N, CA, C, O and the ligand as a Tripos MOL2 file, in Angstrom:
@<TRIPOS>MOLECULE
protein
  289   287    73     0     0
PROTEIN
NO_CHARGES

@<TRIPOS>ATOM
      1 N           8.8720  -16.6450  -22.4460 N.3       1 MET1
      2 CA          9.4570  -15.7660  -23.4800 C.3       1 MET1
      3 C          10.8990  -15.4290  -23.1400 C.2       1 MET1
      4 O          11.1870  -14.8800  -22.0760 O.2       1 MET1
      5 N          11.7660  -15.7500  -24.0160 N.am      2 THR2
      6 CA         13.1680  -15.4020  -23.7830 C.3       2 THR2
      7 C          13.6120  -14.4170  -24.8490 C.2       2 THR2
      8 O          14.3900  -14.7300  -25.7500 O.2       2 THR2
      9 N          13.0870  -13.2270  -24.7040 N.am      3 ARG3
     10 CA         13.4580  -12.2070  -25.6750 C.3       3 ARG3
     11 C          14.4730  -11.2700  -25.0500 C.2       3 ARG3
     12 O          14.1590  -10.5370  -24.1120 O.2       3 ARG3
     13 N          15.6730  -11.2950  -25.5640 N.am      4 VAL4
     14 CA         16.7330  -10.4540  -25.0170 C.3       4 VAL4
     15 C          16.7370   -9.1050  -25.7270 C.2       4 VAL4
     16 O          16.7030   -9.0260  -26.9550 O.2       4 VAL4
     17 N          16.7790   -8.0660  -24.9330 N.am      5 ALA5
     18 CA         16.8250   -6.7220  -25.5140 C.3       5 ALA5
     19 C          18.1390   -6.5530  -26.2710 C.2       5 ALA5
     20 O          19.1950   -6.9530  -25.7810 O.2       5 ALA5
     21 N          18.0790   -5.9730  -27.4400 N.am      6 PRO6
     22 CA         19.3120   -5.7660  -28.1890 C.3       6 PRO6
     23 C          20.2620   -4.8650  -27.4070 C.2       6 PRO6
     24 O          19.8540   -3.8270  -26.8860 O.2       6 PRO6
     25 N          21.5000   -5.2560  -27.3310 N.am      7 SER7
     26 CA         22.4540   -4.4420  -26.5810 C.3       7 SER7
     27 C          22.7700   -3.1660  -27.3530 C.2       7 SER7
     28 O          22.7050   -3.1180  -28.5810 O.2       7 SER7
     29 N          23.1060   -2.1580  -26.6030 N.am      8 MET8
     30 CA         23.4020   -0.8650  -27.1940 C.3       8 MET8
     31 C          24.6340   -0.9490  -28.0860 C.2       8 MET8
     32 O          25.6410   -1.5590  -27.7240 O.2       8 MET8
     33 N          24.5400   -0.3370  -29.2340 N.am      9 THR9
     34 CA         25.7040   -0.3120  -30.1000 C.3       9 THR9
     35 C          26.7100    0.7020  -29.5510 C.2       9 THR9
     36 O          26.3580    1.5780  -28.7600 O.2       9 THR9
     37 N          27.9340    0.5730  -29.9710 N.am     10 LYS10
     38 CA         28.9710    1.4940  -29.4840 C.3      10 LYS10
     39 C          28.6460    2.9310  -29.8330 C.2      10 LYS10
     40 O          28.8340    3.8400  -29.0240 O.2      10 LYS10
     41 N          28.1580    3.1250  -31.0390 N.am     11 THR11
     42 CA         27.8320    4.4840  -31.4840 C.3      11 THR11
     43 C          26.7320    5.0630  -30.6100 C.2      11 THR11
     44 O          26.7950    6.2110  -30.1720 O.2      11 THR11
     45 N          25.7340    4.2450  -30.3720 N.am     12 ARG12
     46 CA         24.5940    4.6800  -29.5660 C.3      12 ARG12
     47 C          25.0580    5.0360  -28.1590 C.2      12 ARG12
     48 O          24.6280    6.0360  -27.5840 O.2      12 ARG12
     49 N          25.9360    4.2090  -27.6170 N.am     13 TRP13
     50 CA         26.4320    4.4440  -26.2610 C.3      13 TRP13
     51 C          27.2320    5.7390  -26.2080 C.2      13 TRP13
     52 O          27.1310    6.5060  -25.2500 O.2      13 TRP13
     53 N          28.0280    5.9740  -27.2480 N.am     14 ARG14
     54 CA         28.8390    7.1940  -27.2910 C.3      14 ARG14
     55 C          27.9330    8.4270  -27.2790 C.2      14 ARG14
     56 O          28.2370    9.4340  -26.6400 O.2      14 ARG14
     57 N          26.8310    8.3250  -27.9910 N.am     15 GLU15
     58 CA         25.8560    9.4140  -28.0240 C.3      15 GLU15
     59 C          25.2930    9.6500  -26.6220 C.2      15 GLU15
     60 O          25.1840   10.7880  -26.1650 O.2      15 GLU15
     61 N          24.9420    8.5610  -25.9570 N.am     16 THR16
     62 CA         24.3880    8.6460  -24.6010 C.3      16 THR16
     63 C          25.4140    9.2690  -23.6650 C.2      16 THR16
     64 O          25.0950   10.1710  -22.8910 O.2      16 THR16
     65 N          26.6440    8.7810  -23.7440 N.am     17 ALA17
     66 CA         27.7040    9.2830  -22.8780 C.3      17 ALA17
     67 C          27.8940   10.7870  -23.0690 C.2      17 ALA17
     68 O          28.0560   11.5330  -22.1030 O.2      17 ALA17
     69 N          27.8730   11.2090  -24.3070 N.am     18 LYS18
     70 CA         28.0470   12.6230  -24.6240 C.3      18 LYS18
     71 C          26.9300   13.4510  -23.9840 C.2      18 LYS18
     72 O          27.1630   14.5170  -23.4150 O.2      18 LYS18
     73 N          25.7190   12.9250  -24.0970 N.am     19 THR19
     74 CA         24.5540   13.6040  -23.5330 C.3      19 THR19
     75 C          24.6920   13.7480  -22.0200 C.2      19 THR19
     76 O          24.4090   14.8080  -21.4600 O.2      19 THR19
     77 N          25.1270   12.6800  -21.3670 N.am     20 ILE20
     78 CA         25.2600   12.6810  -19.9050 C.3      20 ILE20
     79 C          26.3520   13.6510  -19.4670 C.2      20 ILE20
     80 O          26.1660   14.4120  -18.5170 O.2      20 ILE20
     81 N          27.4900   13.6240  -20.1590 N.am     21 ILE21
     82 CA         28.5960   14.5110  -19.8140 C.3      21 ILE21
     83 C          28.1740   15.9680  -19.9780 C.2      21 ILE21
     84 O          28.5260   16.8240  -19.1660 O.2      21 ILE21
     85 N          27.4210   16.2350  -21.0340 N.am     22 GLU22
     86 CA         26.9260   17.6000  -21.2550 C.3      22 GLU22
     87 C          25.9370   17.9800  -20.1600 C.2      22 GLU22
     88 O          25.9770   19.0930  -19.6330 O.2      22 GLU22
     89 N          25.0560   17.0550  -19.8250 N.am     23 ARG23
     90 CA         24.0510   17.3130  -18.7910 C.3      23 ARG23
     91 C          24.7160   17.6590  -17.4710 C.2      23 ARG23
     92 O          24.2680   18.5630  -16.7660 O.2      23 ARG23
     93 N          25.7890   16.9410  -17.1310 N.am     24 ASP24
     94 CA         26.5010   17.1610  -15.8750 C.3      24 ASP24
     95 C          27.5280   18.2880  -15.9860 C.2      24 ASP24
     96 O          28.2850   18.5390  -15.0490 O.2      24 ASP24
     97 N          27.5480   18.9570  -17.1230 N.am     25 GLY25
     98 CA         28.4550   20.0820  -17.3090 C.3      25 GLY25
     99 C          29.9120   19.6590  -17.2990 C.2      25 GLY25
    100 O          30.7950   20.4770  -17.0410 O.2      25 GLY25
    101 N          30.1680   18.4000  -17.5760 N.am     26 GLY26
    102 CA         31.5370   17.9010  -17.6210 C.3      26 GLY26
    103 C          32.1680   17.7740  -16.2520 C.2      26 GLY26
    104 O          33.3770   17.5770  -16.1310 O.2      26 GLY26
    105 N          31.3290   17.8890  -15.1970 N.am     27 ILE27
    106 CA         31.8460   17.7740  -13.8300 C.3      27 ILE27
    107 C          31.8620   16.3100  -13.4100 C.2      27 ILE27
    108 O          30.8730   15.5900  -13.5410 O.2      27 ILE27
    109 N          32.9940   15.9040  -12.9130 N.am     28 CYS28
    110 CA         33.1590   14.5170  -12.4880 C.3      28 CYS28
    111 C          32.3500   14.2460  -11.2190 C.2      28 CYS28
    112 O          32.4620   14.9800  -10.2370 O.2      28 CYS28
    113 N          31.5600   13.2210  -11.2460 N.am     29 HIS29
    114 CA         30.7150   12.8490  -10.1130 C.3      29 HIS29
    115 C          31.5570   12.3940   -8.9240 C.2      29 HIS29
    116 O          31.1100   12.4770   -7.7800 O.2      29 HIS29
    117 N          32.7540   11.9220   -9.1840 N.am     30 LEU30
    118 CA         33.5910   11.3600   -8.1260 C.3      30 LEU30
    119 C          34.5030   12.3790   -7.4570 C.2      30 LEU30
    120 O          34.6910   12.3240   -6.2420 O.2      30 LEU30
    121 N          35.0720   13.3060   -8.2170 N.am     31 CYS31
    122 CA         36.0030   14.2700   -7.6140 C.3      31 CYS31
    123 C          35.5190   15.7140   -7.7030 C.2      31 CYS31
    124 O          36.1120   16.6010   -7.0900 O.2      31 CYS31
    125 N          34.4510   15.9580   -8.4570 N.am     32 GLY32
    126 CA         33.8870   17.3060   -8.5300 C.3      32 GLY32
    127 C          34.6330   18.2680   -9.4410 C.2      32 GLY32
    128 O          34.3120   19.4550   -9.4840 O.2      32 GLY32
    129 N          35.6130   17.7750  -10.1620 N.am     33 GLN33
    130 CA         36.3900   18.6250  -11.0570 C.3      33 GLN33
    131 C          35.8550   18.5110  -12.4850 C.2      33 GLN33
    132 O          35.2930   17.4830  -12.8620 O.2      33 GLN33
    133 N          36.0340   19.5810  -13.2820 N.am     34 PRO34
    134 CA         35.5890   19.5170  -14.6780 C.3      34 PRO34
    135 C          36.4910   18.6180  -15.5200 C.2      34 PRO34
    136 O          37.5790   18.2210  -15.1040 O.2      34 PRO34
    137 N          36.0030   18.3180  -16.7040 N.am     35 GLY35
    138 CA         36.8040   17.5350  -17.6330 C.3      35 GLY35
    139 C          36.4410   16.0630  -17.6660 C.2      35 GLY35
    140 O          37.2140   15.2390  -18.1540 O.2      35 GLY35
    141 N          35.2560   15.7250  -17.1430 N.am     36 ALA36
    142 CA         34.8260   14.3220  -17.1710 C.3      36 ALA36
    143 C          34.7840   13.8410  -18.6150 C.2      36 ALA36
    144 O          34.3100   14.5560  -19.4980 O.2      36 ALA36
    145 N          35.2710   12.6500  -18.8540 N.am     37 ASP37
    146 CA         35.3180   12.1560  -20.2360 C.3      37 ASP37
    147 C          34.6050   10.8250  -20.4550 C.2      37 ASP37
    148 O          34.4590   10.3810  -21.5940 O.2      37 ASP37
    149 N          34.1670   10.1940  -19.3850 N.am     38 ILE38
    150 CA         33.3990    8.9640  -19.5770 C.3      38 ILE38
    151 C          32.1730    8.9720  -18.6590 C.2      38 ILE38
    152 O          31.9930    9.8900  -17.8590 O.2      38 ILE38
    153 N          31.3470    7.9560  -18.7800 N.am     39 VAL39
    154 CA         30.1170    7.8680  -18.0040 C.3      39 VAL39
    155 C          30.1510    6.6490  -17.0860 C.2      39 VAL39
    156 O          30.5610    5.5540  -17.4720 O.2      39 VAL39
    157 N          29.7080    6.8860  -15.8720 N.am     40 HIS40
    158 CA         29.7350    5.8510  -14.8380 C.3      40 HIS40
    159 C          28.3110    5.4280  -14.4850 C.2      40 HIS40
    160 O          27.4130    6.2680  -14.4290 O.2      40 HIS40
    161 N          28.0990    4.1500  -14.2510 N.am     41 HIS41
    162 CA         26.7920    3.6590  -13.8240 C.3      41 HIS41
    163 C          26.7190    3.7440  -12.3100 C.2      41 HIS41
    164 O          27.5210    3.1140  -11.6210 O.2      41 HIS41
    165 N          25.7760    4.5080  -11.7770 N.am     42 LEU42
    166 CA         25.6160    4.6050  -10.3270 C.3      42 LEU42
    167 C          25.3410    3.2230   -9.7620 C.2      42 LEU42
    168 O          25.9500    2.8000   -8.7800 O.2      42 LEU42
    169 N          24.4250    2.5430  -10.3930 N.am     43 ARG43
    170 CA         24.1120    1.1820  -10.0140 C.3      43 ARG43
    171 C          24.7010    0.3010  -11.0980 C.2      43 ARG43
    172 O          24.3090    0.3850  -12.2610 O.2      43 ARG43
    173 N          25.6350   -0.5360  -10.7150 N.am     44 GLY44
    174 CA         26.3340   -1.3650  -11.6800 C.3      44 GLY44
    175 C          25.4040   -2.2120  -12.5320 C.2      44 GLY44
    176 O          24.3140   -2.5960  -12.1090 O.2      44 GLY44
    177 N          25.8600   -2.4890  -13.7300 N.am     45 ARG45
    178 CA         25.0620   -3.3190  -14.6270 C.3      45 ARG45
    179 C          24.7420   -4.6590  -13.9650 C.2      45 ARG45
    180 O          23.6590   -5.2130  -14.1540 O.2      45 ARG45
    181 N          25.6900   -5.1680  -13.1950 N.am     46 ARG46
    182 CA         25.4810   -6.4520  -12.5250 C.3      46 ARG46
    183 C          24.4230   -6.3920  -11.4420 C.2      46 ARG46
    184 O          23.8140   -7.4070  -11.1030 O.2      46 ARG46
    185 N          24.2040   -5.2110  -10.9010 N.am     47 GLN47
    186 CA         23.1710   -5.0560   -9.8730 C.3      47 GLN47
    187 C          21.8380   -4.6360  -10.4810 C.2      47 GLN47
    188 O          20.9280   -4.2020   -9.7740 O.2      47 GLN47
    189 N          21.7380   -4.7670  -11.7640 N.am     48 GLY48
    190 CA         20.4870   -4.4370  -12.4270 C.3      48 GLY48
    191 C          20.4030   -3.0050  -12.8910 C.2      48 GLY48
    192 O          19.3330   -2.5320  -13.2760 O.2      48 GLY48
    193 N          21.5370   -2.3020  -12.8580 N.am     49 GLY49
    194 CA         21.5700   -0.9150  -13.3130 C.3      49 GLY49
    195 C          21.3050   -0.8410  -14.8050 C.2      49 GLY49
    196 O          21.6400   -1.7590  -15.5530 O.2      49 GLY49
    197 N          20.7100    0.2450  -15.2270 N.am     50 THR50
    198 CA         20.3800    0.4140  -16.6420 C.3      50 THR50
    199 C          21.1830    1.5500  -17.2570 C.2      50 THR50
    200 O          21.9730    2.2090  -16.5810 O.2      50 THR50
    201 N          20.9730    1.7650  -18.5310 N.am     51 ASN51
    202 CA         21.6110    2.8740  -19.2240 C.3      51 ASN51
    203 C          20.7100    4.1070  -19.2040 C.2      51 ASN51
    204 O          20.8780    5.0300  -20.0000 O.2      51 ASN51
    205 N          19.7620    4.1030  -18.2870 N.am     52 HIS52
    206 CA         18.8720    5.2640  -18.1640 C.3      52 HIS52
    207 C          19.6860    6.4260  -17.6070 C.2      52 HIS52
    208 O          20.5170    6.2350  -16.7190 O.2      52 HIS52
    209 N          19.4480    7.6440  -18.1330 N.am     53 PRO53
    210 CA         20.1980    8.8180  -17.6630 C.3      53 PRO53
    211 C          20.2100    8.9800  -16.1470 C.2      53 PRO53
    212 O          21.1790    9.4920  -15.5870 O.2      53 PRO53
    213 N          19.1430    8.5470  -15.4800 N.am     54 GLU54
    214 CA         19.0780    8.6530  -14.0210 C.3      54 GLU54
    215 C          20.1550    7.8130  -13.3500 C.2      54 GLU54
    216 O          20.5590    8.0960  -12.2220 O.2      54 GLU54
    217 N          20.6040    6.8080  -14.0280 N.am     55 ASN55
    218 CA         21.5990    5.8970  -13.4660 C.3      55 ASN55
    219 C          23.0170    6.2320  -13.9200 C.2      55 ASN55
    220 O          23.9690    5.5290  -13.5790 O.2      55 ASN55
    221 N          23.1490    7.3080  -14.6890 N.am     56 LEU56
    222 CA         24.4510    7.6310  -15.2660 C.3      56 LEU56
    223 C          24.9970    8.9620  -14.7730 C.2      56 LEU56
    224 O          24.2560    9.9300  -14.6060 O.2      56 LEU56
    225 N          26.2990    8.9930  -14.5440 N.am     57 ARG57
    226 CA         26.9610   10.2110  -14.1000 C.3      57 ARG57
    227 C          28.2740   10.3620  -14.8660 C.2      57 ARG57
    228 O          28.9620    9.3830  -15.1560 O.2      57 ARG57
    229 N          28.6010   11.6110  -15.1870 N.am     58 ALA58
    230 CA         29.8650   11.8880  -15.8640 C.3      58 ALA58
    231 C          31.0170   11.7480  -14.8610 C.2      58 ALA58
    232 O          30.9150   12.2180  -13.7280 O.2      58 ALA58
    233 N          32.0880   11.1150  -15.2710 N.am     59 VAL59
    234 CA         33.2760   10.9610  -14.4230 C.3      59 VAL59
    235 C          34.5380   11.0140  -15.2840 C.2      59 VAL59
    236 O          34.4790   10.9190  -16.5100 O.2      59 VAL59
    237 N          35.6710   11.1650  -14.6170 N.am     60 HIS60
    238 CA         36.9560   11.0530  -15.3070 C.3      60 HIS60
    239 C          37.2780    9.5690  -15.4440 C.2      60 HIS60
    240 O          36.9410    8.7510  -14.5890 O.2      60 HIS60
    241 N          37.9230    9.2660  -16.5210 N.am     61 ARG61
    242 CA         38.3530    7.8810  -16.7230 C.3      61 ARG61
    243 C          39.2240    7.4180  -15.5470 C.2      61 ARG61
    244 O          39.0730    6.3030  -15.0490 O.2      61 ARG61
    245 N          40.1300    8.2880  -15.1200 N.am     62 THR62
    246 CA         41.0480    7.9180  -14.0340 C.3      62 THR62
    247 C          40.3020    7.7320  -12.7150 C.2      62 THR62
    248 O          40.5880    6.7960  -11.9680 O.2      62 THR62
    249 N          39.3390    8.6240  -12.4210 N.am     63 CYS63
    250 CA         38.5700    8.5080  -11.1800 C.3      63 CYS63
    251 C          37.7720    7.2220  -11.1900 C.2      63 CYS63
    252 O          37.6850    6.5190  -10.1820 O.2      63 CYS63
    253 N          37.2000    6.9260  -12.3250 N.am     64 HIS64
    254 CA         36.3950    5.7220  -12.4480 C.3      64 HIS64
    255 C          37.2580    4.4910  -12.1840 C.2      64 HIS64
    256 O          36.8510    3.5520  -11.4990 O.2      64 HIS64
    257 N          38.4450    4.5280  -12.7430 N.am     65 TYR65
    258 CA         39.3610    3.4070  -12.5810 C.3      65 TYR65
    259 C          39.7510    3.2380  -11.1150 C.2      65 TYR65
    260 O          39.7770    2.1240  -10.5930 O.2      65 TYR65
    261 N          40.0560    4.3680  -10.4530 N.am     66 LEU66
    262 CA         40.4890    4.3160   -9.0700 C.3      66 LEU66
    263 C          39.3620    3.8960   -8.1330 C.2      66 LEU66
    264 O          39.6070    3.3170   -7.0750 O.2      66 LEU66
    265 N          38.1220    4.1930   -8.5330 N.am     67 ASN67
    266 CA         36.9860    3.8650   -7.6890 C.3      67 ASN67
    267 C          36.4590    2.4640   -7.8980 C.2      67 ASN67
    268 O          35.5890    1.9890   -7.1680 O.2      67 ASN67
    269 N          36.9810    1.8390   -8.8690 N.am     68 ARG68
    270 CA         36.5110    0.4990   -9.1870 C.3      68 ARG68
    271 C          36.8240   -0.4390   -8.0230 C.2      68 ARG68
    272 O          37.9730   -0.5300   -7.5930 O.2      68 ARG68
    273 N          35.8160   -1.1330   -7.5140 N.am     69 PRO69
    274 CA         36.1090   -2.0660   -6.4240 C.3      69 PRO69
    275 C          37.0670   -3.1480   -6.9020 C.2      69 PRO69
    276 O          36.8710   -3.7540   -7.9550 O.2      69 PRO69
    277 N          38.0890   -3.3740   -6.1190 N.am     70 SER70
    278 CA         39.0770   -4.3720   -6.5390 C.3      70 SER70
    279 C          38.4800   -5.7600   -6.4810 C.2      70 SER70
    280 O          37.8260   -6.1530   -5.5140 O.2      70 SER70
    281 N          38.7270   -6.4700   -7.5320 N.am     71 ARG71
    282 CA         38.2040   -7.8300   -7.5770 C.3      71 ARG71
    283 C          39.3330   -8.8130   -7.3560 C.2      71 ARG71
    284 O          40.4270   -8.6550   -7.8980 O.2      71 ARG71
    285 N          39.0640   -9.8120   -6.5710 N.am     72 SER72
    286 CA         40.1100  -10.7830   -6.3330 C.3      72 SER72
    287 C          39.9060  -11.9980   -7.2290 C.2      72 SER72
    288 O          40.6940  -12.9420   -7.1780 O.2      72 SER72
    289 ZN         37.2400   12.9510  -11.3620 Zn       73 ZN73
@<TRIPOS>BOND
     1     1     2 1
     2     2     3 1
     3     3     4 2
     4     3     5 am
     5     5     6 1
     6     6     7 1
     7     7     8 2
     8     7     9 am
     9     9    10 1
    10    10    11 1
    11    11    12 2
    12    11    13 am
    13    13    14 1
    14    14    15 1
    15    15    16 2
    16    15    17 am
    17    17    18 1
    18    18    19 1
    19    19    20 2
    20    19    21 am
    21    21    22 1
    22    22    23 1
    23    23    24 2
    24    23    25 am
    25    25    26 1
    26    26    27 1
    27    27    28 2
    28    27    29 am
    29    29    30 1
    30    30    31 1
    31    31    32 2
    32    31    33 am
    33    33    34 1
    34    34    35 1
    35    35    36 2
    36    35    37 am
    37    37    38 1
    38    38    39 1
    39    39    40 2
    40    39    41 am
    41    41    42 1
    42    42    43 1
    43    43    44 2
    44    43    45 am
    45    45    46 1
    46    46    47 1
    47    47    48 2
    48    47    49 am
    49    49    50 1
    50    50    51 1
    51    51    52 2
    52    51    53 am
    53    53    54 1
    54    54    55 1
    55    55    56 2
    56    55    57 am
    57    57    58 1
    58    58    59 1
    59    59    60 2
    60    59    61 am
    61    61    62 1
    62    62    63 1
    63    63    64 2
    64    63    65 am
    65    65    66 1
    66    66    67 1
    67    67    68 2
    68    67    69 am
    69    69    70 1
    70    70    71 1
    71    71    72 2
    72    71    73 am
    73    73    74 1
    74    74    75 1
    75    75    76 2
    76    75    77 am
    77    77    78 1
    78    78    79 1
    79    79    80 2
    80    79    81 am
    81    81    82 1
    82    82    83 1
    83    83    84 2
    84    83    85 am
    85    85    86 1
    86    86    87 1
    87    87    88 2
    88    87    89 am
    89    89    90 1
    90    90    91 1
    91    91    92 2
    92    91    93 am
    93    93    94 1
    94    94    95 1
    95    95    96 2
    96    95    97 am
    97    97    98 1
    98    98    99 1
    99    99   100 2
   100    99   101 am
   101   101   102 1
   102   102   103 1
   103   103   104 2
   104   103   105 am
   105   105   106 1
   106   106   107 1
   107   107   108 2
   108   107   109 am
   109   109   110 1
   110   110   111 1
   111   111   112 2
   112   111   113 am
   113   113   114 1
   114   114   115 1
   115   115   116 2
   116   115   117 am
   117   117   118 1
   118   118   119 1
   119   119   120 2
   120   119   121 am
   121   121   122 1
   122   122   123 1
   123   123   124 2
   124   123   125 am
   125   125   126 1
   126   126   127 1
   127   127   128 2
   128   127   129 am
   129   129   130 1
   130   130   131 1
   131   131   132 2
   132   131   133 am
   133   133   134 1
   134   134   135 1
   135   135   136 2
   136   135   137 am
   137   137   138 1
   138   138   139 1
   139   139   140 2
   140   139   141 am
   141   141   142 1
   142   142   143 1
   143   143   144 2
   144   143   145 am
   145   145   146 1
   146   146   147 1
   147   147   148 2
   148   147   149 am
   149   149   150 1
   150   150   151 1
   151   151   152 2
   152   151   153 am
   153   153   154 1
   154   154   155 1
   155   155   156 2
   156   155   157 am
   157   157   158 1
   158   158   159 1
   159   159   160 2
   160   159   161 am
   161   161   162 1
   162   162   163 1
   163   163   164 2
   164   163   165 am
   165   165   166 1
   166   166   167 1
   167   167   168 2
   168   167   169 am
   169   169   170 1
   170   170   171 1
   171   171   172 2
   172   171   173 am
   173   173   174 1
   174   174   175 1
   175   175   176 2
   176   175   177 am
   177   177   178 1
   178   178   179 1
   179   179   180 2
   180   179   181 am
   181   181   182 1
   182   182   183 1
   183   183   184 2
   184   183   185 am
   185   185   186 1
   186   186   187 1
   187   187   188 2
   188   187   189 am
   189   189   190 1
   190   190   191 1
   191   191   192 2
   192   191   193 am
   193   193   194 1
   194   194   195 1
   195   195   196 2
   196   195   197 am
   197   197   198 1
   198   198   199 1
   199   199   200 2
   200   199   201 am
   201   201   202 1
   202   202   203 1
   203   203   204 2
   204   203   205 am
   205   205   206 1
   206   206   207 1
   207   207   208 2
   208   207   209 am
   209   209   210 1
   210   210   211 1
   211   211   212 2
   212   211   213 am
   213   213   214 1
   214   214   215 1
   215   215   216 2
   216   215   217 am
   217   217   218 1
   218   218   219 1
   219   219   220 2
   220   219   221 am
   221   221   222 1
   222   222   223 1
   223   223   224 2
   224   223   225 am
   225   225   226 1
   226   226   227 1
   227   227   228 2
   228   227   229 am
   229   229   230 1
   230   230   231 1
   231   231   232 2
   232   231   233 am
   233   233   234 1
   234   234   235 1
   235   235   236 2
   236   235   237 am
   237   237   238 1
   238   238   239 1
   239   239   240 2
   240   239   241 am
   241   241   242 1
   242   242   243 1
   243   243   244 2
   244   243   245 am
   245   245   246 1
   246   246   247 1
   247   247   248 2
   248   247   249 am
   249   249   250 1
   250   250   251 1
   251   251   252 2
   252   251   253 am
   253   253   254 1
   254   254   255 1
   255   255   256 2
   256   255   257 am
   257   257   258 1
   258   258   259 1
   259   259   260 2
   260   259   261 am
   261   261   262 1
   262   262   263 1
   263   263   264 2
   264   263   265 am
   265   265   266 1
   266   266   267 1
   267   267   268 2
   268   267   269 am
   269   269   270 1
   270   270   271 1
   271   271   272 2
   272   271   273 am
   273   273   274 1
   274   274   275 1
   275   275   276 2
   276   275   277 am
   277   277   278 1
   278   278   279 1
   279   279   280 2
   280   279   281 am
   281   281   282 1
   282   282   283 1
   283   283   284 2
   284   283   285 am
   285   285   286 1
   286   286   287 1
   287   287   288 2
@<TRIPOS>SUBSTRUCTURE
     1 MET1         2 RESIDUE 1 A MET
     2 THR2         6 RESIDUE 1 A THR
     3 ARG3        10 RESIDUE 1 A ARG
     4 VAL4        14 RESIDUE 1 A VAL
     5 ALA5        18 RESIDUE 1 A ALA
     6 PRO6        22 RESIDUE 1 A PRO
     7 SER7        26 RESIDUE 1 A SER
     8 MET8        30 RESIDUE 1 A MET
     9 THR9        34 RESIDUE 1 A THR
    10 LYS10       38 RESIDUE 1 A LYS
    11 THR11       42 RESIDUE 1 A THR
    12 ARG12       46 RESIDUE 1 A ARG
    13 TRP13       50 RESIDUE 1 A TRP
    14 ARG14       54 RESIDUE 1 A ARG
    15 GLU15       58 RESIDUE 1 A GLU
    16 THR16       62 RESIDUE 1 A THR
    17 ALA17       66 RESIDUE 1 A ALA
    18 LYS18       70 RESIDUE 1 A LYS
    19 THR19       74 RESIDUE 1 A THR
    20 ILE20       78 RESIDUE 1 A ILE
    21 ILE21       82 RESIDUE 1 A ILE
    22 GLU22       86 RESIDUE 1 A GLU
    23 ARG23       90 RESIDUE 1 A ARG
    24 ASP24       94 RESIDUE 1 A ASP
    25 GLY25       98 RESIDUE 1 A GLY
    26 GLY26      102 RESIDUE 1 A GLY
    27 ILE27      106 RESIDUE 1 A ILE
    28 CYS28      110 RESIDUE 1 A CYS
    29 HIS29      114 RESIDUE 1 A HIS
    30 LEU30      118 RESIDUE 1 A LEU
    31 CYS31      122 RESIDUE 1 A CYS
    32 GLY32      126 RESIDUE 1 A GLY
    33 GLN33      130 RESIDUE 1 A GLN
    34 PRO34      134 RESIDUE 1 A PRO
    35 GLY35      138 RESIDUE 1 A GLY
    36 ALA36      142 RESIDUE 1 A ALA
    37 ASP37      146 RESIDUE 1 A ASP
    38 ILE38      150 RESIDUE 1 A ILE
    39 VAL39      154 RESIDUE 1 A VAL
    40 HIS40      158 RESIDUE 1 A HIS
    41 HIS41      162 RESIDUE 1 A HIS
    42 LEU42      166 RESIDUE 1 A LEU
    43 ARG43      170 RESIDUE 1 A ARG
    44 GLY44      174 RESIDUE 1 A GLY
    45 ARG45      178 RESIDUE 1 A ARG
    46 ARG46      182 RESIDUE 1 A ARG
    47 GLN47      186 RESIDUE 1 A GLN
    48 GLY48      190 RESIDUE 1 A GLY
    49 GLY49      194 RESIDUE 1 A GLY
    50 THR50      198 RESIDUE 1 A THR
    51 ASN51      202 RESIDUE 1 A ASN
    52 HIS52      206 RESIDUE 1 A HIS
    53 PRO53      210 RESIDUE 1 A PRO
    54 GLU54      214 RESIDUE 1 A GLU
    55 ASN55      218 RESIDUE 1 A ASN
    56 LEU56      222 RESIDUE 1 A LEU
    57 ARG57      226 RESIDUE 1 A ARG
    58 ALA58      230 RESIDUE 1 A ALA
    59 VAL59      234 RESIDUE 1 A VAL
    60 HIS60      238 RESIDUE 1 A HIS
    61 ARG61      242 RESIDUE 1 A ARG
    62 THR62      246 RESIDUE 1 A THR
    63 CYS63      250 RESIDUE 1 A CYS
    64 HIS64      254 RESIDUE 1 A HIS
    65 TYR65      258 RESIDUE 1 A TYR
    66 LEU66      262 RESIDUE 1 A LEU
    67 ASN67      266 RESIDUE 1 A ASN
    68 ARG68      270 RESIDUE 1 A ARG
    69 PRO69      274 RESIDUE 1 A PRO
    70 SER70      278 RESIDUE 1 A SER
    71 ARG71      282 RESIDUE 1 A ARG
    72 SER72      286 RESIDUE 1 A SER
    73 ZN73       289 GROUP 0 **** ****
């Protein structure tokens, strides 16, 4: 069986992100400061991470960018 799960729509993802940011009180998981505006996957999608709330943390866009492992 090769049934691929439908990928999350942008709207749906935005809803999820909003929920996660609210759940975390807008506190950035990376720097601990308020004002988180995006959601970060604790376990990367490539490592089998899911969009389950347990795998998601609110972060700042800038913190997320700075924490991104550099790819060569
Ligand atoms: Zn931050």
